[in-house]
N, C-alpha and C positions, 0 to 999 in steps of 0.2 A: 504494500500500500504506500502511496505517495501523496504529496500535498499540492503538486504543481508549482511549487516555489523552486525554480531552477537555481542550483548552487553556482553554476557557471558553465562556461563552454569548454568542451573537450575537443581534441583534434584526432581524426582517424589516422593511425600510423600504418595500418595494413588491413586488408580486407580480402581474404583469399578463400577460394573454393576448396572444400575438403570432400570427404566421402559422404555425400548426402546432406551436407550442411556447409555453412560458411563460417570461417573464423575471423571475427572482428576484433581488432586491437585498438583501444582508444586511450590517448593520454588524457587523464582526467584531472580536475583541479586539486583533488585531495583523496588520499587513500588511507588516512589515519583510521585505524580500527576496522578497516574493510577486510572481510574474511572470504575465503573461497566459499562459493555457494550463496553469497549474499546477492540480493536483488538490487539492480541499478537501472534507472530509467534513462535510456539513450534516445533522445528526440521523442520522449513519451512512450517508448516501447520498453516494457519490463524484460530485462535480460539477466542472466545469471553469470556471475563472475566465475570463470573457470581457471584463470591464471592471473597472478599479480606479480609484476616486476617493477618496483619503484612506483611511479605514477602511471605505468602502462598496465592496463587491465584488459584481459581477453574475454570474449564472449562467443558462444556458439549460437549461430542464427539459422533456424530451419527455413525451408522453402516457403511454408505458409506465411511466416513473418515477413519474408522478403516481398511476397506478393501483396499482402494486405496493408503494408506500411510503406513509408518513403525510404526505408533502409536500403531497398533495392536501387535507389537513385544515387546513393552515396559513394564517394570515391576517396582514395587516400588524399589527405590534406584538407578535407572538408571539416568544418566546425560542426559540432552537435551539442545539443542541450543535455546537461547531466544533472541528475538528482539521485541521491542515495535514498534508500528506503526509509520510511518513517519509523522512528524508534519510540518506544513507550515513554511518555512524558514530554515528547516534542510538541511544540506549538503548531497547531494546524492553522496557518495563516491564509492558505488558499482554499481549496476544497479537496475532499478525498478523491484520489485518482488511483485507478487500479493498474495502469500501464498496459491495458488491453485496448489496442487501437480499434475504434469502431468503423472508421472509414478514412479516406483521404479527401482533402479539398484542394483548391488551387487559388493562389492569390490573383485576384482580378484587377484591383487597383490599389495604388499606394499614394496617399496624399499627406504631405508633410506641412505642418504648421509650427514654425519655430523649431523647438527640440522634440515636439510631440509628433505623433503620426496616426493616421487613420488608414486601416486596411479593410478592403472588402474581400471576403473569401467565398468562392463558389463551392457549393456542396450539392450532393445529389438530393433529389426530392425525398427519397426515403429517409435520408439523414435529417433533412430540414424539419421533418415531423417532430423531432425532439429538441429543436433549437428555438429558444424564445428570447425576446428582448429582456435584458437584465438577468437572464439565466447564466449558469456556469458552463464553461466548456474548457477543455484542455487542448491547446494548439501546440503540437510537437512537444508535449510535456509541460506547457506553460499554462497555469491556471489564469483564466481571463473571464471577464464579464462581457456578455454579448450586447452589442449595440442594436441598431435597427436591423431588421431582417425581413425577408420575403421568402417566396417558395424556392428561390434559386440561390440564395446566399445570405450572408450577414456581415455586419461591420464590427470591427474591433478598434477601440480607442487606446492607444499605447502611450504610456508615459516614458520619459527619457530613461528611467532606471531599467525598465523592461527592455528597451532597445539596446542599452549598453550591456546588459547582463546576458542576453540571449541571442540566438541566431536570427531573430526577427529584425534586429538592427541592420543586418546585411541582406535581408530578403529582397527578392526581385519579382516583378510581375511574371506570372507563369509558374513560379515555384510551387511544388506540391507540399502540403503540410499534413501531418497526422492529426486526426480528430478523435477525441474521446468525449462523448457526451455524458452528461450527468446521469448515473444509473437511476437515481430517484425520479428524475423527469421521465426517463424511459418507462419505468414501472407505472407512473401515474398516467401517462398517455395511453399505454397499452391497456390498462385497467378500464379507463374511460371508454376507449374504443370497443372493448369487449362488452361492456355493459350496454352501450348504444346498439351494438349489433344484436344482442339478445333481445333488447326492447323492440327492435324492428321486426323480430320474428313473432312477437306477441299479437 
């Protein structure tokens, strides 16, 4: 479990195909107390640390993860968002995030005002069912509040701290991002739709 409060950016040192999976090595901001088997969110994808050498941490990535997330787009030298798993007693300053990517979206527009920024992200109609203005969403592991939205996408209003601390500060139009919607919202929407469907049969 994570909070969506990114600790910093890591850099991909290697990303090699192995027998049925890929070995991803990331130079992370901090490995103090990190143990083998620990969960780390890389661009919002929950991965397991399988080797640690200084600040270089290795993860094994399966094909399903490559297909369902933006990790398949990443190359050596790319920056990624890094968050260590939530520990008992930690402050939950963002919202609870599982690291299970729901879908991917694409950055449609970027508008800068001073040091702040407004992004519009395109998402599938199926995903937009669960995205509401002022609701929570994790964008490549970053806990954010949704701005205006419609059936085809939504806006994000980013403060300078978010831009400086995460990969969104260097994002470009057309970039894909990982989306994890709030599971409480998913449960509420699906419950309401199920009740309405049952009422329609009466």
